[in-house]
C-alpha positions in Angstrom: 126.8 83.8 92.2 126.8 80.3 90.9 128.0 78.7 94.1 127.0 75.0 94.3 127.4 72.8 97.3 128.6 69.3 97.2 125.6 68.2 99.1 123.5 68.6 96.0 126.0 66.5 94.0 126.1 63.7 96.5 122.8 63.2 98.2 120.0 65.2 96.5 117.9 63.2 94.0 118.2 64.3 90.4 115.4 66.8 89.8 113.5 67.2 86.5 111.9 70.3 85.2 108.7 68.4 84.4 107.2 66.7 87.4 105.6 63.2 87.0 101.9 64.2 87.2 99.0 62.1 86.0 96.9 65.1 84.8 98.2 66.6 81.6 96.6 70.0 82.3 97.0 70.5 86.0 97.3 74.3 85.5 93.8 74.7 84.0 92.6 76.4 87.2 95.6 78.7 87.1 94.8 79.7 83.6 91.3 80.5 84.6 92.6 82.8 87.4 94.9 84.4 84.9 91.9 85.6 82.9 90.3 87.0 86.1 93.5 88.9 87.0 94.0 90.1 83.4 90.5 91.6 83.3 91.5 93.8 86.2 94.5 95.2 84.4 94.5 98.2 82.0 94.8 97.2 78.4 97.9 99.4 77.8 101.0 99.2 79.9 102.4 102.6 80.9 106.1 103.1 80.6 107.8 102.8 84.0 109.8 105.8 85.3 112.7 104.9 87.5 113.1 102.0 89.9 110.1 100.7 92.0 109.5 102.5 95.2 110.6 99.7 97.6 113.7 98.5 95.6 116.2 100.1 97.9 114.6 98.7 101.0 114.1 95.2 99.6 117.6 94.8 98.0 119.4 96.2 101.0 117.6 93.7 103.3 118.5 90.9 100.9 122.2 91.9 100.9 122.3 92.1 104.7 120.6 88.7 105.0 123.0 87.1 102.5 126.0 87.7 104.7 124.9 85.2 107.3 123.2 82.9 104.8 126.2 82.5 102.5 128.5 82.1 105.5 126.4 79.2 106.9 126.2 77.7 103.4 130.0 77.9 103.0 130.4 76.2 106.4 128.1 73.4 105.3 130.1 73.0 102.0 133.4 72.9 103.9 132.0 70.2 106.2 130.8 68.1 103.3 133.7 68.6 100.9 135.9 65.7 102.2 132.9 63.4 101.8 132.4 64.6 98.3 136.0 64.1 97.4 135.9 60.6 98.9 132.7 59.7 97.0 134.3 60.8 93.7 137.3 58.7 94.3 135.1 55.6 95.1 133.2 56.3 91.9 136.5 56.3 90.0 137.4 53.0 91.5 134.1 51.5 90.5 134.5 52.7 86.9 138.0 51.1 86.8 136.7 47.8 88.0 133.6 47.9 85.7 135.8 48.7 82.7 138.6 46.4 83.8 141.0 49.4 83.2 143.3 50.3 86.1 144.1 53.6 84.3 140.6 54.9 85.3 141.8 55.1 88.9 145.6 55.0 88.8 147.7 55.4 90.9 146.2 53.3 93.6 147.3 53.9 97.2 148.3 51.0 99.4 147.6 53.1 102.4 143.9 53.1 101.6 142.1 49.9 102.4 139.7 50.0 99.5 142.3 51.1 97.0 144.6 48.4 98.2 141.8 45.8 97.8 141.2 47.1 94.2 144.9 46.8 93.5 144.9 43.2 94.7 141.8 42.4 92.6 143.5 43.7 89.5 146.6 41.6 90.1 144.5 38.5 90.9 142.1 39.0 87.9 145.0 39.5 85.5 146.6 36.2 86.7 143.2 34.4 86.3 142.8 35.9 82.8 146.2 34.5 81.8 145.3 31.1 83.2 142.0 31.0 81.3 143.8 31.8 78.0 146.2 28.9 78.6 143.7 26.3 80.0 140.4 27.4 78.7 138.7 26.2 81.9 135.2 27.7 82.3 135.5 27.6 86.1 138.3 30.2 85.9 135.8 32.6 84.3 133.3 31.9 87.1 136.0 32.6 89.7 136.8 35.9 87.9 133.1 36.8 88.0 132.8 36.1 91.7 135.9 38.2 92.4 134.6 41.1 90.3 131.3 41.0 92.1 133.0 41.0 95.5 135.2 44.0 94.8 132.2 46.0 93.4 130.2 45.1 96.5 133.1 46.4 98.7 133.1 49.7 96.8 129.3 50.1 97.0 129.4 49.4 100.8 132.1 52.0 101.2 130.0 54.5 99.3 127.1 53.8 101.5 129.2 54.3 104.6 130.5 57.7 103.3 126.9 58.8 102.5 125.6 57.7 105.9 128.4 59.6 107.7 127.9 62.7 105.6 124.1 62.6 106.3 124.9 62.8 110.0 126.5 66.2 109.4 123.7 67.7 107.4 121.7 69.1 110.4 119.4 71.9 109.2 120.9 71.7 105.7 117.5 72.2 104.0 116.9 75.4 105.9 120.4 76.6 105.1 119.9 76.0 101.4 116.5 77.7 101.4 118.0 80.7 103.1 120.8 81.0 100.6 118.6 80.6 97.5 117.8 84.3 97.2 121.5 85.0 97.2 122.4 82.7 94.3 123.3 84.8 91.3 122.1 88.0 93.1 123.8 91.4 92.7 124.3 92.7 96.2 124.4 96.2 97.7 128.0 96.8 98.8 127.2 99.1 101.8 124.5 96.8 103.2 126.9 93.8 103.0 129.7 95.7 104.8 127.2 96.8 107.4 126.2 93.2 108.1 129.8 91.9 108.0 130.9 93.9 111.1 134.5 92.6 111.0 133.7 89.2 109.5 136.4 87.8 107.3 134.2 85.5 105.1 134.8 85.4 101.4 131.8 87.6 100.8 132.9 90.2 103.3 136.5 90.3 101.8 135.1 90.7 98.3 132.8 93.5 99.4 135.7 95.4 100.9 137.5 95.5 97.5 136.2 98.3 95.1 136.8 96.2 92.0 134.3 93.4 91.2 135.4 90.1 92.6 134.0 86.9 91.3 131.8 85.1 92.1 130.2 88.1 93.7 128.7 91.2 92.1 128.0 94.5 93.8 126.5 97.9 93.3 127.2 101.0 95.4 123.6 102.1 95.6 120.5 100.0 95.5 119.0 102.2 92.8 122.0 101.3 90.5 120.5 97.8 90.2 117.8 99.1 87.9 120.5 100.2 85.5 121.9 96.6 85.1 120.2 94.8 82.3 120.9 91.5 80.5 119.0 90.2 77.4 119.8 87.0 75.7 118.2 86.1 72.3 116.2 82.9 71.6 118.6 80.0 71.4 118.9 77.7 68.4 117.2 74.4 69.0 119.4 71.3 68.7 118.0 67.9 67.8 116.9 65.6 70.7 119.9 63.8 72.1 120.5 61.2 74.9 123.0 61.9 77.7 125.4 59.5 79.4 123.1 59.3 82.4 120.1 58.4 80.4 118.4 61.8 80.3 117.2 63.7 77.2 118.5 67.1 76.1 118.1 69.4 73.1 114.8 70.2 71.3 114.4 73.5 73.2 114.5 77.2 72.4 114.5 79.8 75.1 115.2 83.5 75.8 116.2 85.3 79.0 115.9 88.8 80.3 117.2 90.5 83.5 116.9 93.9 85.2 118.6 94.1 88.5 117.7 90.9 90.4 114.5 90.3 88.4 115.1 87.4 86.0 112.7 85.8 83.5 113.3 83.0 81.1 110.7 81.5 78.7 111.3 78.4 76.6 109.5 76.0 74.3 110.2 72.3 74.4 108.4 68.9 74.0 106.8 67.5 77.1 107.4 63.7 76.8 105.7 61.1 79.0 106.0 57.4 79.2 102.7 55.8 78.1 103.1 53.1 80.8 103.0 55.8 83.5 99.7 57.2 82.3 96.1 55.9 82.4 94.1 55.7 79.1 92.3 59.0 79.8 95.6 60.9 80.1 97.0 59.3 76.9 93.8 60.3 75.1 94.2 63.8 76.4 97.8 64.0 75.0 96.6 62.7 71.7 93.6 65.0 71.4 95.9 68.0 72.2 98.2 67.0 69.3 95.3 66.5 67.0 94.0 70.0 67.8 97.5 71.3 66.9 97.8 69.2 63.7 101.0 67.6 64.9 102.4 64.2 63.9 104.1 62.1 66.6 104.4 58.4 66.5 106.2 56.3 69.2 104.8 53.3 71.0 106.4 54.1 74.3 105.9 57.9 74.6 103.3 60.6 74.2 104.2 64.2 73.6 102.9 67.7 73.6 104.7 71.0 73.0 105.1 72.8 76.3 106.0 76.3 77.6 108.6 76.3 80.3 108.9 79.4 82.6 111.7 80.1 85.0 111.5 83.3 87.1 113.8 84.5 89.8 111.9 87.2 91.5 112.6 89.5 94.6 110.1 90.3 97.3 107.6 92.9 96.1 109.5 96.0 94.9 106.5 98.3 94.5 103.6 96.6 96.3 102.9 94.2 93.4 100.5 91.4 94.1 100.8 89.3 90.9 103.3 88.5 88.1 101.9 88.0 84.6 103.8 86.7 81.6 102.0 87.9 78.5 102.1 88.9 74.9 101.4 92.6 74.0 98.9 94.2 76.3 97.5 92.8 79.5 94.3 91.4 78.1 92.8 88.0 78.7 93.9 86.5 75.4 97.4 87.9 75.8 98.1 86.2 79.2 100.3 83.2 79.0 100.8 82.5 82.8 100.4 84.3 86.1 101.4 83.8 89.8 100.8 85.6 93.0 103.7 87.8 94.3 105.0 87.0 97.7 108.3 86.0 99.1 111.4 86.2 97.0 112.5 83.1 95.2 112.4 81.0 92.1 109.1 80.2 90.3 109.0 77.4 87.7 106.1 76.2 85.6 105.7 73.8 82.7 102.4 73.5 80.8 101.1 72.6 77.4 101.3 75.4 74.8 98.0 76.4 73.1 97.7 76.8 69.4 97.4 80.5 70.0 100.7 80.5 72.0 102.5 78.7 69.3 101.2 81.0 66.6 102.2 84.1 68.4 105.6 82.9 69.3 106.3 81.9 65.7 105.0 85.3 64.6 107.7 86.9 66.8 105.2 88.6 69.1 107.0 90.1 72.2 106.8 88.3 75.5 107.0 90.2 78.8 106.8 89.8 82.5 104.8 92.5 84.2 104.5 92.9 88.0 101.0 94.4 88.8 99.4 95.6 92.0 95.7 94.7 92.4 94.1 96.7 95.3 91.5 95.1 97.5 87.8 96.0 97.1 85.1 95.9 94.5 86.1 96.6 90.9 89.8 97.3 91.6 91.9 98.9 88.9 95.2 97.0 88.7 98.4 99.1 88.3 101.5 97.9 86.5 104.6 98.3 88.7 107.3 97.3 86.2 107.7 95.3 83.0 110.6 93.2 81.7 110.5 92.1 78.1 112.3 89.3 76.3 114.3 90.0 73.2 112.6 89.1 69.9 115.9 88.4 68.2 115.8 84.8 66.8 112.3 84.2 68.1 110.3 83.6 64.9 113.2 81.7 63.2 114.1 79.4 66.1 110.6 78.8 67.5 109.4 78.1 64.0 112.1 75.5 63.4 111.4 73.8 66.7 107.7 73.7 66.1 108.3 72.1 62.7 110.7 69.6 64.3 108.0 68.6 66.8 105.1 68.7 64.3 106.7 67.1 61.2 108.0 63.8 62.7 111.7 64.8 63.2 111.3 64.6 67.0 109.7 61.2 66.9 112.4 59.8 64.6 115.2 61.0 66.8 113.4 59.7 69.9 113.0 56.3 68.3 116.8 56.3 67.5 117.6 57.1 71.2 114.9 54.9 72.7 114.2 52.2 70.1 110.7 50.5 70.3 110.6 46.9 71.2 110.8 44.6 68.1 107.4 44.0 66.7 105.8 47.0 68.6 103.6 48.9 66.3 103.1 52.6 66.3 99.9 53.9 67.9 97.5 55.8 65.8 98.5 59.5 65.5 
């Protein structure tokens, strides 16, 4: 549903897809377990017929739970919204002072103590600037600097006060956000929502009462109808690596997405970049040995790199008794398995790990990638049973993945990174 609370904007730390971990290959144990799981699975995947057996029960329960979860989340947003608005205004005042441009925050309100102080600073600083032009006295510039520092300190203190007061209203915000997560972007069962509403006048309940689709919510009349809703997006064209205004890196990524009902899988390829200063010598050597095995060229004195697979999956609770999810090429054999995870509670699963030479070759060849939910019974020599399969489109895969691999392997990525984060003068390039 794409509903985002201001708490995330104000107080949550910026998260990154790739966590700062010292071991380059922390998922080696996971890959070993993948092979164990894959050996239990039949080589051929049988075509699924109709929706999984528990889909109606699971999705109706999700829809009923979302009524209360979304209501509590909306209440939290409404409580925090004034603080978010105030914080944005203080940021605008800070930009105006930093840039010495009153237009960044105009008009200023004399009724607000901080804005009035900023207005007085602009008037005072303008007068000092004129005096400096006339007199050329260096002490005037020092006075201007002290005034600028003082007003910025006032703005920072005001922002801290707003943040502290907002924090006092958070309460069990973490639990509220965790509870609403399965509702984010989900397609809900109209009847189950109306049943749970019981006269409530929340935005969700009002939307469910209208037969026509009402954004940001989406509904189906029967749970089984979810299995008729599909969305497939082709592999994206990779853009060159670029720096953002907040100092992050973007671009150099290609990914595809597939959805059936509320099952969503996205797989991407992108460079995993790490600062050499954050790694020990063994980890740096591991990065470099991995690149050598791939035949890649990457030279930068500050960073090491390896091509990495990024997986994002938004998965419901088990729809047909599945115990594991497997992302794979072709059949469910050991060599075809890319990644696996145990099935459990609904929610988002994310993973980032180095791509093997075999993974890169098969992606560039356009081999189909799928997510399969499987049920592995307990006991000796169990025969795993596929529950459902969701495959990514192959449209644009070979072309876009091939272009990205060449960009990472042929030096283009390193050159663009050096332009964004220039090495220190005189710093040589490490051997690659």
